[in-house]
C-alpha positions as CSV (number, residue, x, y, z in Angstrom):
1,M,96.6,111.8,92.6
2,A,98.4,108.8,91.3
3,P,96.5,105.2,91.5
4,G,96.5,103.7,94.6
5,V,95.6,105.0,98.2
6,G,96.9,108.4,99.3
7,I,95.6,111.2,101.6
8,M,93.6,114.6,100.4
9,I,93.4,117.0,103.2
10,D,91.9,120.3,101.9
11,N,91.4,123.5,104.0
12,I,90.9,122.0,107.4
13,S,90.6,124.0,110.6
14,M,90.0,123.3,114.1
15,R,89.7,125.3,117.4
16,Y,89.1,124.7,121.0
17,G,87.2,127.8,122.3
18,D,89.1,131.0,121.2
19,H,92.4,128.8,120.5
20,V,93.1,128.0,117.1
21,V,94.8,124.7,116.9
22,L,94.4,124.1,112.6
23,D,94.1,127.2,110.3
24,D,93.1,126.2,106.8
25,V,95.6,123.6,106.6
26,T,95.8,121.7,103.1
27,L,98.3,118.7,102.4
28,H,98.1,115.8,99.6
29,V,100.2,112.9,100.1
30,E,100.7,110.8,97.2
31,P,100.4,106.8,97.7
32,G,103.7,105.2,98.7
33,T,105.2,108.0,99.9
34,V,106.6,109.3,103.2
35,T,105.9,112.5,104.6
36,A,107.5,113.9,107.7
37,L,105.9,116.4,109.9
38,V,107.9,118.8,111.8
39,G,107.5,122.1,113.9
40,P,107.9,123.5,117.3
41,S,105.7,122.2,120.2
42,G,102.3,123.3,119.8
43,A,102.3,123.8,116.2
44,G,99.1,121.4,115.4
45,K,101.0,118.5,114.3
46,S,99.6,115.7,116.5
47,T,96.2,117.4,116.2
48,F,96.4,117.3,112.5
49,L,97.4,113.7,112.5
50,R,94.5,112.6,114.8
51,C,92.1,114.4,112.6
52,I,92.9,111.8,109.6
53,N,91.6,108.8,111.4
54,L,88.9,110.9,113.0
55,L,90.5,110.6,116.8
56,A,89.8,114.6,116.4
57,R,87.2,116.0,114.1
58,P,87.7,119.4,112.2
59,D,85.5,122.2,112.2
60,A,85.7,123.2,108.6
61,G,87.5,121.4,105.2
62,T,87.7,118.2,103.7
63,I,89.4,114.9,104.3
64,R,89.8,112.3,101.8
65,V,91.5,109.2,103.0
66,A,91.4,105.3,102.1
67,G,87.8,105.8,100.0
68,H,86.4,107.8,102.8
69,T,85.6,111.3,102.6
70,I,85.0,113.5,105.9
71,E,83.4,116.8,105.9
72,P,81.8,118.9,108.7
73,G,78.1,118.0,109.1
74,R,78.6,114.6,107.4
75,T,78.0,111.8,109.6
76,V,80.5,108.7,110.0
77,N,78.7,105.5,111.0
78,S,80.4,103.0,113.4
79,R,80.8,100.6,110.3
80,D,82.6,103.5,108.0
81,L,84.7,104.4,111.0
82,A,85.7,100.9,111.9
83,A,86.9,100.6,108.2
84,L,88.7,103.7,108.3
85,R,90.6,102.9,111.0
86,R,91.3,99.6,109.5
87,S,93.0,101.1,106.7
88,V,94.6,104.0,108.5
89,G,97.1,102.3,111.2
90,M,98.3,104.7,114.0
91,V,101.5,104.4,116.5
92,F,101.7,107.0,119.4
93,Q,104.2,108.4,121.8
94,S,102.9,106.1,124.5
95,F,102.9,102.4,123.3
96,N,99.4,101.5,124.8
97,L,99.7,97.7,124.9
98,F,97.8,95.7,126.9
99,P,99.8,95.0,130.2
100,H,98.2,91.9,131.0
101,M,99.0,90.2,127.5
102,S,101.8,88.9,126.1
103,A,103.4,90.3,122.9
104,L,101.9,87.8,120.8
105,K,98.4,88.3,122.4
106,N,98.6,91.9,121.9
107,I,99.0,91.4,118.4
108,S,96.6,88.8,117.8
109,Y,93.6,90.1,119.9
110,P,92.8,92.9,117.6
111,Q,92.9,90.8,114.4
112,Q,90.3,88.2,116.0
113,K,87.8,91.2,117.2
114,V,88.1,93.5,114.2
115,L,89.1,91.3,111.2
116,G,87.3,88.2,112.6
117,R,90.7,86.0,111.9
118,T,90.7,82.9,114.0
119,K,93.5,82.5,116.8
120,Q,95.2,80.1,114.8
121,E,95.2,82.7,111.8
122,A,95.9,85.7,114.0
123,D,98.8,84.0,115.8
124,A,100.4,83.1,112.5
125,R,100.0,86.6,111.3
126,S,101.4,88.2,114.6
127,M,104.5,85.8,114.4
128,Q,105.4,86.8,111.0
129,L,105.2,90.6,112.1
130,L,107.1,90.0,115.7
131,E,109.8,88.4,112.9
132,R,109.9,91.5,110.7
133,V,110.4,93.7,113.7
134,G,113.1,91.6,115.1
135,L,111.3,90.2,118.2
136,A,109.9,86.9,117.5
137,E,111.5,85.5,120.7
138,K,109.6,88.0,122.9
139,A,106.1,86.3,121.7
140,G,105.4,85.1,125.0
141,Q,106.9,88.4,127.1
142,H,104.5,90.8,128.7
143,P,105.3,94.3,127.9
144,E,107.0,95.2,131.2
145,R,109.5,92.4,130.7
146,C,110.1,94.2,127.4
147,S,112.3,97.7,126.7
148,G,110.7,100.7,125.9
149,G,112.0,100.1,122.0
150,Q,110.7,96.6,121.9
151,Q,107.6,97.7,123.1
152,Q,107.3,99.9,120.3
153,R,108.1,97.9,117.8
154,I,105.5,95.6,119.3
155,A,103.0,98.6,118.6
156,I,104.1,99.0,115.4
157,A,103.5,95.1,114.6
158,R,100.0,95.6,116.3
159,A,98.9,98.3,113.8
160,L,100.5,96.4,110.8
161,A,98.6,93.3,111.9
162,L,95.2,94.8,110.6
163,D,96.8,95.5,107.0
164,P,96.3,99.1,106.7
165,S,97.5,100.9,103.5
166,I,98.5,103.9,105.4
167,M,100.7,104.4,108.6
168,L,100.4,107.5,111.1
169,F,103.3,107.8,113.4
170,D,102.9,110.7,116.3
171,E,106.3,111.4,117.6
172,P,107.1,107.3,118.2
173,T,110.7,107.5,119.3
174,S,110.3,110.7,121.7
175,A,109.9,108.8,124.8
176,L,112.6,106.6,123.8
177,D,116.5,106.9,124.6
178,P,118.3,108.0,121.4
179,E,120.1,104.4,120.9
180,V,116.9,102.7,121.6
181,G,115.1,105.1,119.0
182,L,117.2,103.6,116.6
183,E,115.6,100.2,116.6
184,V,112.5,101.7,115.6
185,L,113.4,103.9,113.3
186,A,115.1,101.2,111.3
187,V,111.6,99.4,111.5
188,M,110.0,102.3,110.1
189,R,112.5,102.8,107.1
190,E,111.9,99.2,106.1
191,L,108.4,100.3,105.8
192,A,109.1,103.1,103.9
193,S,111.3,101.0,101.6
194,D,108.4,98.7,101.1
195,G,106.5,101.7,100.1
196,M,103.9,102.2,102.8
197,T,102.3,105.6,102.5
198,M,103.4,107.3,105.8
199,I,102.7,110.5,107.6
200,V,105.3,110.9,110.4
201,V,105.6,113.6,113.2
202,T,109.0,113.7,114.1
203,H,111.9,115.7,115.8
204,E,114.3,113.1,114.2
205,M,115.6,115.4,111.7
206,Q,118.1,112.6,110.1
207,F,115.1,110.4,109.5
208,A,113.2,113.4,107.8
209,R,116.1,114.1,105.7
210,D,116.9,110.6,104.5
211,V,113.7,108.6,104.5
212,S,110.7,110.9,103.7
213,D,109.9,112.3,100.3
214,T,108.3,115.4,101.4
215,L,109.2,117.6,104.6
216,V,106.3,119.5,105.9
217,V,106.9,122.4,108.6
218,M,104.1,123.5,110.8
219,A,104.0,126.3,113.2
220,D,100.9,128.2,114.9
221,G,98.5,125.8,113.1
222,K,99.5,126.4,109.6
223,I,101.7,124.8,107.2
224,I,104.6,127.3,106.7
225,E,106.8,125.4,104.2
226,Q,106.9,122.1,102.6
227,G,109.1,120.5,99.9
228,D,112.1,118.5,99.5
229,P,113.5,117.8,102.7
230,R,117.1,118.5,101.6
231,E,116.3,121.4,100.2
232,I,114.1,122.9,103.0
233,M,116.9,121.6,105.6
234,S,119.7,123.3,103.5
235,S,117.8,126.6,102.6
236,P,114.8,127.1,104.5
237,Q,112.7,130.1,103.0
238,E,110.5,131.2,106.1
239,P,112.1,132.5,109.0
240,R,109.9,130.3,111.5
241,T,111.7,127.4,109.8
242,R,115.0,128.6,110.0
243,Q,114.5,129.5,113.9
244,F,113.0,125.8,114.2
245,L,115.7,124.1,112.3
246,R,118.4,126.0,114.3
247,A,117.1,125.1,117.5
248,V,116.4,121.2,116.8
249,L,119.8,120.8,114.9
250,E,121.9,122.4,117.5
251,R,120.6,120.5,120.7
């Protein structure tokens, strides 16, 4: 891999009972690149993403991310787990903001608890990030006073506040109206242009085509096709890829 921080996932598998969720999945992500992960519902995309920061634990295979190696039977202590999750920020479909806290405090509180920053330091960093996502005027507002798109941008700012080297996005616009989702995608485009290493589970095919460096198509717990986004979208090689792209592009 190129120098810097990337992700190396080799031969990971995972099952729930008799149901195979991930089946011998391998993916290497170069530092500073954007990987779009697409495929039908139930393909294993979200579980795959959650394995990267150990919200889910694979049954087999190896994950190397942000200086950490994760293997079955290898214990990850609480300190290493906290360090891993500081390095790998994650933004979910649901915003998961604290409803009783202002936007500013939602972003500052984790910095104080995880990084040990003072309130003054955390608030200063939070305001920088709120300005970056275009929401400085919402600093004092509680989440219920913000639109869905604004809440998701606050959630992105909160993840960025821990200074991660990698960002994971799990369908960040799927709960939003298309017009509102564009606000979130604009922030993600800016992160990509700044060289953030990103894996994005998405059905936003224009974003996948225009912003990602690699398009990965999953089905039935496997990667069935990966490569240049424009090439795959114009000339998919696998029948399942053609079927998926036809369905999502003709909606």
